[in-house]
C-alpha positions in Angstrom: -84.0 -11.4 3.7 -87.2 -10.4 5.2 -85.6 -7.4 6.9 -84.5 -6.3 3.5 -88.0 -6.7 2.2 -89.2 -4.5 5.0 -86.8 -1.7 4.2 -87.7 -2.0 0.4 -91.4 -2.0 1.4 -91.0 1.1 3.6 -89.1 3.0 0.9 -91.6 2.0 -1.8 -94.6 3.4 0.3 -92.8 6.6 0.9 -91.9 6.8 -2.8 -95.7 6.4 -3.7 -96.5 9.2 -1.4 -94.2 11.6 -3.0 -95.0 10.5 -6.6 -98.7 10.6 -6.1 -98.4 14.2 -4.7 -96.2 15.2 -7.6 -98.9 14.3 -10.2 -101.2 16.8 -8.5 -98.7 19.7 -8.1 -97.4 19.3 -11.6 -101.1 19.2 -13.0 -101.7 22.5 -10.9 -98.6 24.1 -12.5 -99.8 23.0 -16.0 -103.2 24.4 -15.4 -101.7 27.9 -14.3 -99.4 28.0 -17.3 -102.3 26.9 -19.5 -104.3 29.8 -18.3 -101.7 32.4 -19.4 -100.3 30.8 -22.5 -100.3 27.8 -24.9 -100.9 24.4 -23.3 -97.9 21.7 -23.0 -100.0 19.4 -25.2 -100.0 22.2 -28.0 -96.2 22.5 -28.0 -96.1 25.3 -25.4 -93.3 25.7 -23.0 -95.0 28.2 -20.5 -95.1 25.7 -17.8 -91.2 25.7 -17.5 -91.6 29.3 -16.1 -94.2 28.1 -13.4 -92.6 27.3 -10.0 -95.4 25.1 -9.0 -94.5 22.7 -11.9 -90.9 22.6 -10.7 -92.0 21.9 -7.2 -94.0 18.9 -8.6 -90.8 17.9 -10.5 -88.7 18.0 -7.4 -91.3 16.1 -5.3 -91.2 13.3 -8.1 -87.5 13.1 -8.1 -87.5 12.5 -4.3 -90.1 9.8 -4.8 -88.1 8.3 -7.7 -84.9 8.3 -5.7 -86.7 6.6 -2.7 -88.0 4.0 -5.3 -84.4 3.5 -6.6 -83.2 2.7 -3.2 -86.0 0.3 -2.6 -84.9 -1.8 -5.5 -81.6 -2.4 -3.7 -83.3 -4.2 -0.9 -86.4 -5.8 -2.3 -87.4 -7.8 -5.7 -89.2 -5.8 -8.3 -92.3 -8.1 -7.9 -92.7 -6.5 -4.4 -91.6 -2.8 -5.1 -93.3 -2.3 -8.4 -97.0 -3.2 -7.6 -96.8 -0.8 -4.5 -96.8 2.0 -7.0 -100.7 1.5 -7.0 -100.4 3.5 -3.6 -99.5 6.6 -5.5 -102.8 6.3 -7.5 -104.7 6.5 -4.1 -102.7 9.5 -3.1 -103.3 11.0 -6.4 -107.0 10.3 -6.3 -107.5 11.6 -2.8 -105.6 14.8 -3.6 -107.3 15.3 -7.0 -110.7 15.1 -5.2 -109.8 18.1 -3.0 -107.4 20.1 -5.1 -108.5 19.5 -8.7 -112.2 19.0 -7.9 -112.1 15.5 -9.6 -114.9 13.9 -7.5 -113.9 10.5 -5.8 -117.1 8.6 -5.5 -118.1 5.7 -3.3 -117.1 3.1 -5.9 -113.7 5.0 -6.2 -113.2 4.5 -2.5 -113.8 0.9 -3.1 -111.2 1.0 -5.7 -108.7 2.3 -3.2 -109.5 -0.5 -0.7 -108.9 -3.0 -3.4 -105.6 -1.4 -4.0 -104.5 -1.7 -0.5 -105.9 -5.3 -0.1 -104.0 -6.3 -3.2 -100.8 -4.6 -2.1 -101.0 -6.4 1.3 -101.4 -9.7 -0.3 -98.4 -9.1 -2.5 -96.3 -8.0 0.4 -97.2 -11.2 2.5 -96.3 -13.6 -0.4 -93.5 -11.7 -2.2 -90.3 -13.8 -2.8 -87.2 -13.1 -1.0 -84.5 -11.1 -3.0 -82.0 -13.5 -4.4 -78.4 -13.0 -3.1 -76.0 -11.6 -5.7 -72.5 -11.5 -4.6 -70.6 -9.8 -7.5 -70.9 -7.3 -10.4 -69.9 -10.1 -12.8 -73.1 -12.1 -11.7 -75.3 -9.0 -12.7 -73.7 -8.9 -16.1 -74.2 -12.6 -16.6 -78.0 -12.0 -15.8 -78.2 -9.2 -18.3 -76.7 -11.1 -21.2 -79.2 -14.0 -20.9 -80.7 -14.7 -24.3 -84.2 -14.5 -23.2 -83.6 -10.9 -21.6 -81.6 -9.7 -24.7 -84.6 -10.8 -26.9 -87.0 -9.0 -24.5 -84.8 -5.8 -24.7 -84.5 -5.9 -28.6 -88.4 -6.4 -28.8 -89.0 -3.5 -26.5 -86.7 -1.1 -28.4 -88.3 -2.0 -31.7 -91.8 -1.4 -30.3 -90.8 2.0 -28.8 -89.3 3.0 -32.2 -92.5 2.2 -34.0 -94.5 4.1 -31.5 -92.4 7.1 -31.6 -91.7 7.2 -35.3 -95.2 6.1 -36.7 -97.8 6.2 -34.0 -96.9 9.4 -32.3 -97.2 11.8 -35.4 -100.7 10.3 -36.1 -102.2 9.3 -33.0 -100.3 11.0 -30.2 -102.7 13.7 -29.5 -105.7 11.5 -29.4 -104.7 8.2 -28.0 -103.4 8.0 -24.4 -101.8 4.6 -25.1 -99.0 6.0 -27.3 -97.2 8.0 -24.8 -97.9 5.6 -21.8 -96.8 2.6 -24.1 -93.4 4.4 -24.7 -93.0 5.2 -21.0 -94.1 1.8 -19.7 -91.8 -0.2 -22.2 -88.7 2.0 -21.4 -89.6 2.1 -17.9 -89.5 -1.6 -17.5 -85.9 -1.7 -19.0 -85.0 1.3 -16.8 -86.2 -0.4 -13.7 -83.9 -3.4 -14.6 -81.0 -1.0 -15.1 -81.7 0.8 -11.9 -81.8 -2.3 -10.0 -78.6 -3.7 -11.5 -76.9 -0.4 -10.7 -78.4 -0.2 -7.3 -77.2 -3.7 -6.4 -73.7 -2.8 -7.8 -73.6 0.3 -5.6 -74.8 -1.6 -2.6 -72.1 -4.2 -3.1 -69.5 -1.4 -3.5 -70.6 0.3 -0.3 -70.5 -3.0 1.5 -67.0 -3.3 0.5 -67.3 -6.2 -2.1 -95.9 16.5 -20.3 -97.4 15.8 -22.7 -99.9 13.0 -21.6 -100.5 14.4 -18.3 -101.4 17.8 -19.7 -103.4 16.1 -22.6 -105.3 13.6 -20.8 -107.0 13.4 -17.3 -105.1 12.0 -14.4 -107.8 9.6 -13.9 -106.9 8.0 -17.3 -103.1 8.3 -17.2 -102.3 7.0 -13.8 -104.2 3.7 -13.8 -103.2 2.7 -17.4 -99.7 3.7 -16.8 -99.5 1.8 -13.7 -101.1 -1.4 -15.2 -98.6 -1.4 -18.1 -95.5 -0.5 -16.4 -95.9 -2.8 -13.6 -96.8 -5.8 -15.9 -93.8 -5.2 -18.2 -91.5 -4.7 -15.1 -92.6 -7.8 -13.4 -92.2 -9.7 -16.7 -88.7 -8.2 -17.4 -87.5 -8.9 -13.7 -88.8 -12.4 -13.9 -86.6 -12.9 -17.0 -83.4 -11.2 -15.8 -83.4 -11.9 -12.0 -85.5 -15.0 -12.0 -87.7 -13.7 -9.2 -90.0 -16.8 -9.4 -87.4 -19.6 -9.2 -87.7 -21.5 -5.9 -91.1 -20.3 -5.3 -94.0 -22.7 -4.7 -97.1 -22.6 -6.8 -99.2 -21.1 -3.9 -97.0 -18.1 -3.4 -96.9 -17.3 -7.2 -100.6 -17.6 -7.5 -101.1 -15.4 -4.4 -98.8 -12.7 -5.7 -100.7 -12.7 -9.3 -104.0 -12.6 -7.4 -102.8 -9.7 -5.4 -101.7 -7.8 -8.5 -104.9 -8.5 -10.2 -106.8 -7.1 -7.1 -104.6 -4.0 -7.2 -105.3 -3.7 -11.0 -109.1 -4.1 -10.4 -108.8 -1.3 -7.9 -107.0 1.0 -10.3 -109.7 0.3 -13.0 -112.5 1.0 -10.5 -110.9 4.2 -9.5 -110.5 5.2 -13.3 -114.1 4.3 -14.1 -115.5 6.5 -11.2 -113.6 9.6 -11.7 -115.1 12.5 -13.4 -113.8 13.4 -17.0 -111.7 16.3 -17.3 -113.9 19.4 -18.1 -113.1 21.1 -21.3 -113.0 25.0 -21.6 -116.5 26.3 -22.3 -117.1 28.1 -25.7 -118.6 31.5 -25.9 -121.1 31.3 -28.9 -121.9 34.9 -28.8 -118.3 36.2 -29.5 -117.7 38.0 -32.7 -117.0 35.7 -35.6 -113.9 35.9 -37.8 -113.8 36.3 -40.7 -116.7 38.8 -41.1 -119.0 36.4 -43.1 -120.4 33.0 -41.9 -123.1 30.9 -43.0 -126.5 30.6 -41.2 -128.6 27.4 -41.4 -132.4 27.7 -41.1 -134.8 25.1 -39.8 -136.3 24.9 -43.4 -132.9 23.8 -44.8 -132.1 27.1 -46.5 -128.6 28.6 -46.4 -127.7 32.3 -46.6 -124.6 34.4 -45.8 -124.8 36.3 -42.6 -122.7 39.5 -42.0 -121.4 40.7 -38.7 -124.2 43.5 -38.2 -127.1 41.3 -39.5 -129.7 40.3 -36.9 -130.4 36.6 -36.4 -133.5 35.1 -38.1 -136.2 33.7 -35.8 -135.7 30.3 -37.4 -131.8 30.3 -36.7 -130.4 26.9 -36.1 -126.6 27.1 -36.0 -123.7 29.1 -37.4 -121.1 27.2 -39.6 -117.8 28.9 -39.5 -115.6 29.1 -42.5 -113.0 26.8 -40.9 -115.6 24.3 -39.7 -114.7 21.5 -42.2 -110.8 22.0 -42.0 
């Protein structure tokens, strides 16, 4: 059992390295594509022609495949929290490649992630032995897991059909909520399929482009990991047979990792918005000029600015 956990741990660590790198590579690709065309968050697809974005996607696929294999050998409560290591990789690479400064408190966040992950590894439960595909099916049709699945699908439908059109471009929780909820179900499916494959072989963008990586990574990790552990506890009964001490230790380790991700998030610089040139020609030709004394008059393109000029108000300002 512990040998299997060690294999799963090694694969999960390798997966985190690839996935953490893929965030940065794809972000660089999105930035290059956005510099020469419309951004992905604005509905543009220019990034699909950017080789760097595809390299990032390939890197992520390799990482996810390693993660997929890790679930064959170790329980979700061990593999999933180790995803925090991808945040450390992402934070370090973002510091050097994206110029998103990693401050001293951010380094503390990285240390907390490592400490929390170590606690989880030391106290993770051993994988329950599953001897047949029929046993996997019985676990999948448990009333508690079916209720969780139905609830997850209902919440996702509300997020996609109602929340996304109204809040998708302004609230990071919409896209991350969809990814995290679906992701928790996907992990259970992947784990079930992986175990079935193992038994057979044995013979029996828009959020990333829209929001800063410092925002996306920690929130996605927290939601995805929490929901996955919850779903795994329902379906595979990871906690059965474990003493209170081990359970509390794993939960403390997870909270330590979560604290580390939050510290990393709070210390990273916000993404810089493109600067606006206030001296470019205005369109249409006529704009309003506001004076310090409160008077308003129309200003044409060739008129000189009045000494008491305060601000331009463009015609589409209140749209």
